[in-house]
N, CA and C atoms of all chains as a GROMACS GRO file, in nm:
protein
  501
    1MET      N    1 -10.826  -6.862   2.635
    1MET     CA    2 -10.811  -6.853   2.780
    1MET      C    3 -10.862  -6.980   2.849
    2ASP      N    4 -10.860  -7.088   2.776
    2ASP     CA    5 -10.909  -7.217   2.827
    2ASP      C    6 -10.837  -7.256   2.958
    3ALA      N    7 -10.709  -7.226   2.960
    3ALA     CA    8 -10.629  -7.269   3.075
    3ALA      C    9 -10.681  -7.207   3.205
    4PHE      N   10 -10.750  -7.097   3.194
    4PHE     CA   11 -10.794  -7.028   3.317
    4PHE      C   12 -10.943  -7.050   3.347
    5SER      N   13 -11.016  -7.098   3.249
    5SER     CA   14 -11.156  -7.129   3.280
    5SER      C   15 -11.164  -7.261   3.353
    6SER      N   16 -11.063  -7.344   3.334
    6SER     CA   17 -11.060  -7.470   3.408
    6SER      C   18 -11.005  -7.444   3.548
    7SER      N   19 -11.020  -7.540   3.637
    7SER     CA   20 -10.979  -7.520   3.773
    7SER      C   21 -10.830  -7.486   3.783
    8PRO      N   22 -10.795  -7.386   3.860
    8PRO     CA   23 -10.654  -7.344   3.872
    8PRO      C   24 -10.569  -7.451   3.940
    9SER      N   25 -10.637  -7.547   4.006
    9SER     CA   26 -10.559  -7.650   4.077
    9SER      C   27 -10.495  -7.746   3.979
   10SER      N   28 -10.533  -7.737   3.850
   10SER     CA   29 -10.470  -7.823   3.750
   10SER      C   30 -10.342  -7.756   3.697
   11GLY      N   31 -10.270  -7.694   3.787
   11GLY     CA   32 -10.156  -7.615   3.750
   11GLY      C   33 -10.032  -7.698   3.713
   12SER      N   34 -10.049  -7.786   3.617
   12SER     CA   35  -9.940  -7.872   3.579
   12SER      C   36  -9.864  -7.806   3.462
   13PRO      N   37  -9.742  -7.848   3.431
   13PRO     CA   38  -9.670  -7.786   3.321
   13PRO      C   39  -9.739  -7.812   3.184
   14SER      N   40  -9.834  -7.903   3.184
   14SER     CA   41  -9.900  -7.933   3.056
   14SER      C   42 -10.014  -7.833   3.025
   15GLN      N   43 -10.029  -7.735   3.109
   15GLN     CA   44 -10.129  -7.630   3.082
   15GLN      C   45 -10.104  -7.570   2.945
   16GLN      N   46 -10.212  -7.518   2.885
   16GLN     CA   47 -10.192  -7.462   2.750
   16GLN      C   48 -10.093  -7.348   2.751
   17PHE      N   49 -10.102  -7.259   2.846
   17PHE     CA   50  -9.992  -7.164   2.861
   17PHE      C   51  -9.977  -7.125   3.009
   18SER      N   52  -9.860  -7.086   3.040
   18SER     CA   53  -9.828  -7.053   3.179
   18SER      C   54  -9.879  -6.912   3.210
   19SER      N   55  -9.874  -6.878   3.337
   19SER     CA   56  -9.919  -6.750   3.379
   19SER      C   57  -9.838  -6.636   3.317
   20SER      N   58  -9.710  -6.661   3.295
   20SER     CA   59  -9.631  -6.553   3.235
   20SER      C   60  -9.659  -6.538   3.086
   21ASP      N   61  -9.693  -6.648   3.020
   21ASP     CA   62  -9.738  -6.637   2.880
   21ASP      C   63  -9.866  -6.557   2.873
   22PHE      N   64  -9.955  -6.587   2.966
   22PHE     CA   65 -10.083  -6.517   2.969
   22PHE      C   66 -10.062  -6.366   2.990
   23LYS      N   67  -9.973  -6.334   3.080
   23LYS     CA   68  -9.945  -6.192   3.105
   23LYS      C   69  -9.890  -6.123   2.985
   24ASP      N   70  -9.790  -6.190   2.920
   24ASP     CA   71  -9.731  -6.130   2.802
   24ASP      C   72  -9.836  -6.110   2.692
   25GLN      N   73  -9.923  -6.211   2.677
   25GLN     CA   74 -10.021  -6.203   2.572
   25GLN      C   75 -10.119  -6.089   2.601
   26LEU      N   76 -10.160  -6.079   2.726
   26LEU     CA   77 -10.252  -5.973   2.763
   26LEU      C   78 -10.192  -5.836   2.740
   27LYS      N   79 -10.068  -5.820   2.781
   27LYS     CA   80  -9.999  -5.690   2.762
   27LYS      C   81  -9.987  -5.658   2.614
   28THR      N   82  -9.951  -5.756   2.531
   28THR     CA   83  -9.937  -5.734   2.391
   28THR      C   84 -10.072  -5.693   2.327
   29GLN      N   85 -10.176  -5.764   2.364
   29GLN     CA   86 -10.306  -5.736   2.306
   29GLN      C   87 -10.356  -5.595   2.350
   30LEU      N   88 -10.330  -5.561   2.475
   30LEU     CA   89 -10.373  -5.428   2.524
   30LEU      C   90 -10.298  -5.322   2.447
   31ALA      N   91 -10.168  -5.342   2.431
   31ALA     CA   92 -10.084  -5.242   2.361
   31ALA      C   93 -10.131  -5.227   2.218
   32GLN      N   94 -10.164  -5.340   2.154
   32GLN     CA   95 -10.214  -5.335   2.016
   32GLN      C   96 -10.343  -5.260   2.003
   33ALA      N   97 -10.433  -5.288   2.097
   33ALA     CA   98 -10.564  -5.220   2.095
   33ALA      C   99 -10.547  -5.071   2.117
   34TYR      N  100 -10.455  -5.036   2.206
   34TYR     CA  101 -10.430  -4.894   2.238
   34TYR      C  102 -10.372  -4.825   2.115
   35ALA      N  103 -10.274  -4.892   2.051
   35ALA     CA  104 -10.210  -4.831   1.932
   35ALA      C  105 -10.311  -4.812   1.820
   36GLU      N  106 -10.399  -4.912   1.801
   36GLU     CA  107 -10.501  -4.899   1.695
   36GLU      C  108 -10.594  -4.781   1.721
   37GLU      N  109 -10.636  -4.769   1.845
   37GLU     CA  110 -10.730  -4.663   1.880
   37GLU      C  111 -10.662  -4.527   1.864
   38PHE      N  112 -10.536  -4.521   1.907
   38PHE     CA  113 -10.460  -4.397   1.897
   38PHE      C  114 -10.444  -4.355   1.750
   39LEU      N  115 -10.409  -4.452   1.665
   39LEU     CA  116 -10.394  -4.424   1.523
   39LEU      C  117 -10.527  -4.375   1.460
   40GLU      N  118 -10.634  -4.440   1.497
   40GLU     CA  119 -10.764  -4.405   1.445
   40GLU      C  120 -10.800  -4.261   1.484
   41THR      N  121 -10.775  -4.225   1.608
   41THR     CA  122 -10.801  -4.088   1.653
   41THR      C  123 -10.720  -3.988   1.573
   42ILE      N  124 -10.592  -4.020   1.557
   42ILE     CA  125 -10.504  -3.930   1.481
   42ILE      C  126 -10.552  -3.913   1.336
   43ARG      N  127 -10.596  -4.023   1.276
   43ARG     CA  128 -10.651  -4.016   1.141
   43ARG      C  129 -10.767  -3.917   1.135
   44VAL      N  130 -10.860  -3.934   1.226
   44VAL     CA  131 -10.978  -3.848   1.228
   44VAL      C  132 -10.941  -3.701   1.248
   45LYS      N  133 -10.852  -3.676   1.347
   45LYS     CA  134 -10.816  -3.540   1.378
   45LYS      C  135 -10.741  -3.473   1.265
   46CYS      N  136 -10.645  -3.546   1.206
   46CYS     CA  137 -10.561  -3.486   1.104
   46CYS      C  138 -10.633  -3.476   0.971
   47PHE      N  139 -10.726  -3.564   0.944
   47PHE     CA  140 -10.807  -3.550   0.825
   47PHE      C  141 -10.888  -3.420   0.834
   48ASP      N  142 -10.944  -3.400   0.950
   48ASP     CA  143 -11.019  -3.279   0.980
   48ASP      C  144 -10.938  -3.153   0.954
   49LYS      N  145 -10.815  -3.155   1.006
   49LYS     CA  146 -10.731  -3.034   1.002
   49LYS      C  147 -10.671  -3.012   0.863
   50CYS      N  148 -10.626  -3.120   0.801
   50CYS     CA  149 -10.538  -3.106   0.686
   50CYS      C  150 -10.605  -3.129   0.551
   51ILE      N  151 -10.708  -3.213   0.546
   51ILE     CA  152 -10.778  -3.235   0.420
   51ILE      C  153 -10.908  -3.163   0.423
   52THR      N  154 -10.901  -3.035   0.408
   52THR     CA  155 -11.025  -2.956   0.423
   52THR      C  156 -11.108  -2.962   0.296
   53LYS      N  157 -11.042  -2.966   0.180
   53LYS     CA  158 -11.114  -2.981   0.052
   53LYS      C  159 -11.047  -3.089  -0.028
   54PRO      N  160 -11.095  -3.212  -0.019
   54PRO     CA  161 -11.026  -3.324  -0.086
   54PRO      C  162 -11.016  -3.297  -0.239
   55GLY      N  163 -10.896  -3.295  -0.291
   55GLY     CA  164 -10.879  -3.273  -0.433
   55GLY      C  165 -10.856  -3.404  -0.508
   56SER      N  166 -10.812  -3.394  -0.630
   56SER     CA  167 -10.796  -3.517  -0.712
   56SER      C  168 -10.670  -3.595  -0.669
   57SER      N  169 -10.580  -3.528  -0.596
   57SER     CA  170 -10.468  -3.602  -0.536
   57SER      C  171 -10.426  -3.528  -0.409
   58LEU      N  172 -10.343  -3.596  -0.333
   58LEU     CA  173 -10.297  -3.539  -0.208
   58LEU      C  174 -10.187  -3.437  -0.234
   59GLY      N  175 -10.207  -3.312  -0.201
   59GLY     CA  176 -10.108  -3.208  -0.232
   59GLY      C  177  -9.992  -3.211  -0.134
   60GLY      N  178  -9.883  -3.148  -0.176
   60GLY     CA  179  -9.765  -3.141  -0.090
   60GLY      C  180  -9.790  -3.070   0.041
   61SER      N  181  -9.870  -2.966   0.037
   61SER     CA  182  -9.896  -2.895   0.161
   61SER      C  183  -9.985  -2.980   0.254
   62GLU      N  184 -10.069  -3.060   0.192
   62GLU     CA  185 -10.150  -3.149   0.275
   62GLU      C  186 -10.066  -3.254   0.342
   63SER      N  187  -9.972  -3.315   0.268
   63SER     CA  188  -9.886  -3.418   0.330
   63SER      C  189  -9.802  -3.352   0.443
   64SER      N  190  -9.750  -3.234   0.420
   64SER     CA  191  -9.667  -3.178   0.526
   64SER      C  192  -9.753  -3.140   0.647
   65CYS      N  193  -9.877  -3.098   0.622
   65CYS     CA  194  -9.968  -3.072   0.730
   65CYS      C  195  -9.992  -3.199   0.811
   66ILE      N  196 -10.010  -3.310   0.742
   66ILE     CA  197 -10.036  -3.438   0.810
   66ILE      C  198  -9.919  -3.476   0.899
   67SER      N  199  -9.797  -3.459   0.846
   67SER     CA  200  -9.679  -3.493   0.929
   67SER      C  201  -9.676  -3.408   1.055
   68ARG      N  202  -9.699  -3.278   1.039
   68ARG     CA  203  -9.695  -3.187   1.153
   68ARG      C  204  -9.809  -3.223   1.252
   69CYS      N  205  -9.925  -3.254   1.195
   69CYS     CA  206 -10.040  -3.285   1.278
   69CYS      C  207 -10.015  -3.408   1.362
   70VAL      N  208  -9.956  -3.511   1.303
   70VAL     CA  209  -9.923  -3.636   1.377
   70VAL      C  210  -9.827  -3.600   1.492
   71ASP      N  211  -9.722  -3.526   1.458
   71ASP     CA  212  -9.624  -3.489   1.565
   71ASP      C  213  -9.690  -3.410   1.677
   72ARG      N  214  -9.776  -3.314   1.636
   72ARG     CA  215  -9.840  -3.233   1.740
   72ARG      C  216  -9.940  -3.314   1.824
   73TYR      N  217 -10.008  -3.407   1.761
   73TYR     CA  218 -10.103  -3.487   1.839
   73TYR      C  219 -10.033  -3.572   1.944
   74ILE      N  220  -9.918  -3.628   1.905
   74ILE     CA  221  -9.840  -3.707   1.999
   74ILE      C  222  -9.790  -3.613   2.113
   75GLU      N  223  -9.747  -3.494   2.073
   75GLU     CA  224  -9.701  -3.400   2.173
   75GLU      C  225  -9.815  -3.360   2.266
   76ALA      N  226  -9.931  -3.339   2.210
   76ALA     CA  227 -10.048  -3.300   2.290
   76ALA      C  228 -10.083  -3.409   2.392
   77THR      N  229 -10.070  -3.533   2.349
   77THR     CA  230 -10.096  -3.645   2.442
   77THR      C  231  -9.999  -3.640   2.560
   78GLY      N  232  -9.872  -3.606   2.532
   78GLY     CA  233  -9.774  -3.592   2.638
   78GLY      C  234  -9.804  -3.477   2.730
   79ILE      N  235  -9.850  -3.366   2.674
   79ILE     CA  236  -9.879  -3.246   2.758
   79ILE      C  237  -9.998  -3.279   2.851
   80VAL      N  238 -10.100  -3.344   2.795
   80VAL     CA  239 -10.217  -3.378   2.875
   80VAL      C  240 -10.179  -3.476   2.987
   81SER      N  241 -10.103  -3.576   2.947
   81SER     CA  242 -10.065  -3.675   3.049
   81SER      C  243  -9.981  -3.613   3.161
   82LYS      N  244  -9.888  -3.526   3.124
   82LYS     CA  245  -9.804  -3.459   3.223
   82LYS      C  246  -9.888  -3.369   3.314
   83SER      N  247  -9.982  -3.295   3.255
   83SER     CA  248 -10.059  -3.201   3.334
   83SER      C  249 -10.148  -3.270   3.436
   84LEU      N  250 -10.188  -3.396   3.404
   84LEU     CA  251 -10.272  -3.472   3.501
   84LEU      C  252 -10.188  -3.531   3.612
   85PHE      N  253 -10.066  -3.574   3.579
   85PHE     CA  254  -9.993  -3.652   3.675
   85PHE      C  255  -9.874  -3.581   3.743
   86SER      N  256  -9.844  -3.458   3.692
   86SER     CA  257  -9.741  -3.385   3.764
   86SER      C  258  -9.810  -3.305   3.874
   87ALA      N  259  -9.736  -3.249   3.966
   87ALA     CA  260  -9.793  -3.175   4.077
   87ALA      C  261  -9.886  -3.065   4.025
   88GLN      N  262  -9.998  -3.054   4.089
   88GLN     CA  263 -10.094  -2.948   4.049
   88GLN      C  264 -10.032  -2.813   4.070
   89GLN      N  265 -10.062  -2.722   3.977
   89GLN     CA  266 -10.006  -2.589   3.997
   89GLN      C  267 -10.108  -2.496   4.059
   90MET      N  268 -10.086  -7.163   5.219
   90MET     CA  269 -10.156  -7.144   5.090
   90MET      C  270 -10.096  -7.236   4.986
   91ASP      N  271 -10.178  -7.299   4.909
   91ASP     CA  272 -10.119  -7.389   4.807
   91ASP      C  273 -10.076  -7.308   4.684
   92PRO      N  274  -9.986  -7.361   4.604
   92PRO     CA  275  -9.924  -7.284   4.497
   92PRO      C  276 -10.021  -7.232   4.395
   93SER      N  277 -10.130  -7.307   4.371
   93SER     CA  278 -10.227  -7.264   4.266
   93SER      C  279 -10.302  -7.140   4.318
   94GLN      N  280 -10.329  -7.139   4.447
   94GLN     CA  281 -10.395  -7.022   4.506
   94GLN      C  282 -10.306  -6.899   4.498
   95LEU      N  283 -10.180  -6.922   4.525
   95LEU     CA  284 -10.081  -6.816   4.514
   95LEU      C  285 -10.079  -6.758   4.372
   96GLN      N  286 -10.082  -6.851   4.275
   96GLN     CA  287 -10.075  -6.811   4.134
   96GLN      C  288 -10.200  -6.731   4.094
   97SER      N  289 -10.314  -6.774   4.143
   97SER     CA  290 -10.434  -6.705   4.100
   97SER      C  291 -10.447  -6.566   4.170
   98ASN      N  292 -10.394  -6.556   4.292
   98ASN     CA  293 -10.387  -6.425   4.355
   98ASN      C  294 -10.298  -6.328   4.278
   99GLU      N  295 -10.186  -6.383   4.234
   99GLU     CA  296 -10.093  -6.303   4.161
   99GLU      C  297 -10.151  -6.255   4.029
  100LEU      N  298 -10.226  -6.344   3.964
  100LEU     CA  299 -10.292  -6.309   3.839
  100LEU      C  300 -10.398  -6.203   3.859
  101ALA      N  301 -10.476  -6.217   3.968
  101ALA     CA  302 -10.580  -6.118   3.995
  101ALA      C  303 -10.517  -5.982   4.015
  102GLN      N  304 -10.404  -5.981   4.083
  102GLN     CA  305 -10.336  -5.855   4.108
  102GLN      C  306 -10.283  -5.795   3.976
  103PHE      N  307 -10.230  -5.885   3.893
  103PHE     CA  308 -10.180  -5.841   3.762
  103PHE      C  309 -10.292  -5.780   3.677
  104ILE      N  310 -10.408  -5.845   3.680
  104ILE     CA  311 -10.518  -5.799   3.598
  104ILE      C  312 -10.572  -5.664   3.652
  105ALA      N  313 -10.578  -5.650   3.784
  105ALA     CA  314 -10.623  -5.525   3.844
  105ALA      C  315 -10.530  -5.410   3.801
  106GLN      N  316 -10.399  -5.442   3.802
  106GLN     CA  317 -10.299  -5.342   3.768
  106GLN      C  318 -10.311  -5.299   3.624
  107GLU      N  319 -10.331  -5.400   3.535
  107GLU     CA  320 -10.346  -5.369   3.392
  107GLU      C  321 -10.475  -5.294   3.366
  108LYS      N  322 -10.578  -5.324   3.442
  108LYS     CA  323 -10.705  -5.257   3.425
  108LYS      C  324 -10.688  -5.106   3.460
  109GLU      N  325 -10.616  -5.081   3.567
  109GLU     CA  326 -10.594  -4.945   3.610
  109GLU      C  327 -10.513  -4.870   3.503
  110ARG      N  328 -10.409  -4.937   3.455
  110ARG     CA  329 -10.329  -4.874   3.350
  110ARG      C  330 -10.413  -4.840   3.226
  111ALA      N  331 -10.499  -4.934   3.190
  111ALA     CA  332 -10.585  -4.912   3.072
  111ALA      C  333 -10.678  -4.793   3.097
  112MET      N  334 -10.731  -4.782   3.218
  112MET     CA  335 -10.820  -4.671   3.247
  112MET      C  336 -10.747  -4.538   3.239
  113VAL      N  337 -10.627  -4.535   3.288
  113VAL     CA  338 -10.547  -4.413   3.282
  113VAL      C  339 -10.519  -4.373   3.136
  114ASN      N  340 -10.477  -4.474   3.056
  114ASN     CA  341 -10.452  -4.448   2.916
  114ASN      C  342 -10.575  -4.395   2.843
  115GLU      N  343 -10.686  -4.454   2.878
  115GLU     CA  344 -10.812  -4.414   2.814
  115GLU      C  345 -10.849  -4.268   2.851
  116MET      N  346 -10.824  -4.234   2.975
  116MET     CA  347 -10.854  -4.099   3.021
  116MET      C  348 -10.765  -3.999   2.950
  117VAL      N  349 -10.637  -4.029   2.938
  117VAL     CA  350 -10.547  -3.941   2.869
  117VAL      C  351 -10.589  -3.927   2.724
  118ALA      N  352 -10.625  -4.037   2.662
  118ALA     CA  353 -10.668  -4.034   2.520
  118ALA      C  354 -10.794  -3.948   2.504
  119LYS      N  355 -10.886  -3.965   2.597
  119LYS     CA  356 -11.014  -3.892   2.589
  119LYS      C  357 -10.988  -3.739   2.603
  120LEU      N  358 -10.909  -3.706   2.704
  120LEU     CA  359 -10.884  -3.564   2.728
  120LEU      C  360 -10.804  -3.501   2.614
  121THR      N  361 -10.709  -3.577   2.560
  121THR     CA  362 -10.634  -3.522   2.446
  121THR      C  363 -10.727  -3.493   2.330
  122ASN      N  364 -10.816  -3.587   2.305
  122ASN     CA  365 -10.916  -3.575   2.199
  122ASN      C  366 -11.002  -3.447   2.217
  123VAL      N  367 -11.056  -3.430   2.335
  123VAL     CA  368 -11.143  -3.317   2.365
  123VAL      C  369 -11.066  -3.184   2.360
  124CYS      N  370 -10.946  -3.184   2.425
  124CYS     CA  371 -10.870  -3.062   2.438
  124CYS      C  372 -10.803  -3.019   2.309
  125TRP      N  373 -10.775  -3.116   2.223
  125TRP     CA  374 -10.724  -3.086   2.090
  125TRP      C  375 -10.826  -3.001   2.015
  126ASP      N  376 -10.949  -3.039   2.019
  126ASP     CA  377 -11.053  -2.966   1.951
  126ASP      C  378 -11.069  -2.825   2.010
  127LYS      N  379 -11.058  -2.814   2.140
  127LYS     CA  380 -11.074  -2.683   2.206
  127LYS      C  381 -10.957  -2.589   2.179
  128CYS      N  382 -10.836  -2.646   2.183
  128CYS     CA  383 -10.718  -2.562   2.187
  128CYS      C  384 -10.645  -2.543   2.058
  129ILE      N  385 -10.651  -2.643   1.968
  129ILE     CA  386 -10.578  -2.633   1.842
  129ILE      C  387 -10.677  -2.594   1.736
  130THR      N  388 -10.694  -2.463   1.721
  130THR     CA  389 -10.800  -2.417   1.630
  130THR      C  390 -10.750  -2.398   1.488
  131GLY      N  391 -10.620  -2.364   1.473
  131GLY     CA  392 -10.568  -2.345   1.337
  131GLY      C  393 -10.508  -2.474   1.283
  132THR      N  394 -10.433  -2.457   1.171
  132THR     CA  395 -10.360  -2.569   1.117
  132THR      C  396 -10.238  -2.599   1.204
  133PRO      N  397 -10.213  -2.729   1.231
  133PRO     CA  398 -10.101  -2.762   1.320
  133PRO      C  399  -9.967  -2.709   1.264
  134GLY      N  400  -9.892  -2.634   1.346
  134GLY     CA  401  -9.763  -2.584   1.306
  134GLY      C  402  -9.650  -2.677   1.339
  135SER      N  403  -9.529  -2.635   1.317
  135SER     CA  404  -9.417  -2.723   1.344
  135SER      C  405  -9.380  -2.724   1.493
  136LYS      N  406  -9.451  -2.638   1.570
  136LYS     CA  407  -9.429  -2.630   1.712
  136LYS      C  408  -9.554  -2.572   1.774
  137PHE      N  409  -9.588  -2.615   1.896
  137PHE     CA  410  -9.703  -2.556   1.962
  137PHE      C  411  -9.667  -2.414   2.006
  138SER      N  412  -9.759  -2.324   1.997
  138SER     CA  413  -9.733  -2.192   2.057
  138SER      C  414  -9.751  -2.209   2.207
  139SER      N  415  -9.702  -2.112   2.284
  139SER     CA  416  -9.711  -2.128   2.430
  139SER      C  417  -9.857  -2.121   2.472
  140SER      N  418  -9.941  -2.050   2.398
  140SER     CA  419 -10.081  -2.044   2.438
  140SER      C  420 -10.149  -2.176   2.406
  141GLU      N  421 -10.110  -2.241   2.297
  141GLU     CA  422 -10.166  -2.374   2.269
  141GLU      C  423 -10.130  -2.476   2.376
  142SER      N  424 -10.001  -2.477   2.415
  142SER     CA  425  -9.966  -2.580   2.513
  142SER      C  426 -10.023  -2.547   2.651
  143SER      N  427 -10.032  -2.421   2.687
  143SER     CA  428 -10.093  -2.395   2.818
  143SER      C  429 -10.243  -2.423   2.815
  144CYS      N  430 -10.304  -2.397   2.699
  144CYS     CA  431 -10.447  -2.429   2.684
  144CYS      C  432 -10.466  -2.580   2.703
  145LEU      N  433 -10.380  -2.662   2.643
  145LEU     CA  434 -10.393  -2.806   2.655
  145LEU      C  435 -10.385  -2.851   2.802
  146SER      N  436 -10.285  -2.796   2.878
  146SER     CA  437 -10.273  -2.847   3.016
  146SER      C  438 -10.383  -2.787   3.103
  147ASN      N  439 -10.424  -2.663   3.079
  147ASN     CA  440 -10.539  -2.609   3.153
  147ASN      C  441 -10.665  -2.690   3.123
  148CYS      N  442 -10.686  -2.718   2.996
  148CYS     CA  443 -10.804  -2.791   2.954
  148CYS      C  444 -10.815  -2.926   3.026
  149ALA      N  445 -10.702  -2.998   3.033
  149ALA     CA  446 -10.702  -3.130   3.098
  149ALA      C  447 -10.736  -3.115   3.243
  150ARG      N  448 -10.675  -3.019   3.312
  150ARG     CA  449 -10.698  -3.003   3.454
  150ARG      C  450 -10.841  -2.954   3.485
  151ARG      N  451 -10.890  -2.863   3.400
  151ARG     CA  452 -11.027  -2.816   3.423
  151ARG      C  453 -11.129  -2.925   3.400
  152TYR      N  454 -11.099  -3.012   3.304
  152TYR     CA  455 -11.191  -3.125   3.280
  152TYR      C  456 -11.202  -3.212   3.406
  153MET      N  457 -11.091  -3.233   3.472
  153MET     CA  458 -11.093  -3.312   3.596
  153MET      C  459 -11.170  -3.238   3.707
  154ASP      N  460 -11.150  -3.107   3.716
  154ASP     CA  461 -11.223  -3.025   3.814
  154ASP      C  462 -11.374  -3.039   3.787
  155MET      N  463 -11.404  -3.028   3.661
  155MET     CA  464 -11.548  -3.036   3.622
  155MET      C  465 -11.608  -3.173   3.658
  156SER      N  466 -11.532  -3.278   3.635
  156SER     CA  467 -11.582  -3.413   3.664
  156SER      C  468 -11.621  -3.423   3.813
  157ILE      N  469 -11.539  -3.362   3.897
  157ILE     CA  470 -11.568  -3.365   4.042
  157ILE      C  471 -11.696  -3.293   4.074
  158ILE      N  472 -11.712  -3.176   4.014
  158ILE     CA  473 -11.835  -3.098   4.038
  158ILE      C  474 -11.958  -3.173   3.993
  159ILE      N  475 -11.946  -3.240   3.880
  159ILE     CA  476 -12.062  -3.316   3.824
  159ILE      C  477 -12.100  -3.428   3.922
  160VAL      N  478 -11.997  -3.499   3.969
  160VAL     CA  479 -12.026  -3.609   4.063
  160VAL      C  480 -12.092  -3.554   4.189
  161LYS      N  481 -12.041  -3.443   4.241
  161LYS     CA  482 -12.097  -3.384   4.364
  161LYS      C  483 -12.241  -3.340   4.339
  162ARG      N  484 -12.266  -3.285   4.223
  162ARG     CA  485 -12.402  -3.237   4.186
  162ARG      C  486 -12.500  -3.353   4.194
  163PHE      N  487 -12.458  -3.468   4.142
  163PHE     CA  488 -12.545  -3.583   4.143
  163PHE      C  489 -12.564  -3.640   4.286
  164GLN      N  490 -12.458  -3.632   4.363
  164GLN     CA  491 -12.467  -3.679   4.502
  164GLN      C  492 -12.569  -3.595   4.580
  165ASN      N  493 -12.573  -3.464   4.551
  165ASN     CA  494 -12.661  -3.372   4.617
  165ASN      C  495 -12.810  -3.402   4.586
  166MET      N  496 -12.832  -3.462   4.470
  166MET     CA  497 -12.969  -3.485   4.425
  166MET      C  498 -13.036  -3.596   4.503
  167GLN      N  499 -12.957  -3.683   4.564
  167GLN     CA  500 -13.021  -3.799   4.630
  167GLN      C  501 -13.072  -3.762   4.766
   0.00000   0.00000   0.00000
């Protein structure tokens, strides 16, 4: 972020990156951080639910539980988001 | 206003907007995390039962109600 720690009056085209590059980069990095955190939460939640007694290998019922758990967690995120931002009942 | 000033105002606005978006995302993530534990007690099925989904939305709304009460409680202490 060197381009922005220096004086903004040096707004020449030779800047390291333009304001729109900066915006894109910020958006990408935020989205990546969000996705990583989301995945980590899902791992923790679904491990809890589906791998209750870790065996010598991952069983078929465990894998199908994981798939369902991932789908439900995504759905739960949608339900929570909707309930906060749709009209209060 | 000179162009660089205009640009830095626009950037400040952009950052404020992204900050708000991040806060909203974080709140949704937090509430989902908490309400999942409260409401999804069994093994996840192929579909939420109606009691599970209403529990999730009630849980999220009640958490917000609670936050307001907690803030008020602290305000009363001063």
